[in-house]
C-alpha positions, 0 to 999 in steps of 0.5 A: 255731670258737669265739665268740672266733675269730668275734669275731677275724674267723676264724670259718670257716663257721657250723655251721648253714650248709649242707653245700655251704659246709662242703665248700667251706670244707674245700677253701678252707682249704688254698688260703688256707694256700698263699696265705699261704705264698706271701707269705713269699718274696714279702716277702723278694724285694721286700725284697732286690730288686736288679733289676726282675726280682726286684721283678716276681717278688715282685709276681707272687707277691703277685698270685697270693696275692691271687687264691688268697685272694680266690678261696677266700673268694669260692667259699665265700661263693657256696656259703654260705646267708648270704654276708654273714655268712660274710664277716663271720666271716672278715674277717681273711682278707678283710683279708689278701687286700686287703693282698696286692692292695695289695702288688702296687702297693706302693712300691719299695725303700727302704721308708719308715717307714710302709711298713715298719710296714704291711708288718711288720703285714701279715706279722704277720697272715699269721704269725698266720693260718698258726698258726691254720690249723695249730693243729689239728696242735699239740694234745696228742694229736698231741704227736709233730708238735710236735718235727717242727714245731720241727725244720722251723722250725730247718732253714728258719731256718738256711737263711734266716739263711745267705741273709740274714745276711752274717756267717753263712758256712755253713749250720751257723752259720745253724742255730746262729743259728736255735737261739739265736733260737728258744731266746732264748739270745742268746750274742752270738757271731752276731747279725742285722745287716741289716734282712732278717735282723732281720725274719726273726729276729723270725719265727723267735723267735716261731715257734720259741719258740712251738713249743718252749713248746708242745712242753714244755707238751705233754710236761708234759701227757702226763706229767700225763695219764699220772699221772691215768690211773694214779690213775684206774685205781687208784681204779677198782680200789679202788672195785671192791674196796670194792664186792665187800667191801660185797656180801660183807658184805651177804650175811653180814648176810643169812645172819646174819639168816636164821640168827637168824630161827628163834630169834627166832620161838621167843622170840616164841612162848615170850613169848606163852605166858607172857603167856597163863599170867599172865592166867589 
């Protein structure tokens, strides 16, 4: 990864580390991604908990997330030649794993203002880490995946609003609210009213708007790249034509020089004879 990701605690394995660490990190990344995704249902189960069973399931999910993340990081650090450097390069993952462990013993509902801030910050870190983990699939050369990712966000967003928002009475209405949120349109016909749906709307807006922006940017980059390739082909063709004309002109000049060479010799010979006669 780049120096910027390293400074942010998302450096991955050092390129100069051993092959064992690289192989361990290649497997650990998927384990970490699975752990981050577990945090989403755990957060909402704890937020909407109406019984001790729901709270217990949420904390069990947080525990599974903590074990998965810590295990993946520890396994890669064990395979690394410089474990301390690896942990420093991936301090963001270490912080998320510690946050998941703390969430296992978190306070019960209703949350205090401080706990709301901490939990939202924790979920924001997880959302950022998921985006970083999936960024390779959002590159311009994989443009087809961007609309698919955006459609997935809309479908999941519709289901989430249908479950979390009391004013949404059908999946179609939830899908419409997810589209309004993702596109930042805000017609005002339906709006999130509960804390759970409002928190959910924040992530739908961030992910949906981000994916839509990436999709449009990717389409624009594709058209620009296509035009650049066309101009490059035309330039290459013009250069080849110019090269052929220069070669042809060079051959004509060589032929003209060869044709004038005998006449030049005769004129030089005649001039020498005249000078000899003049000296006599």
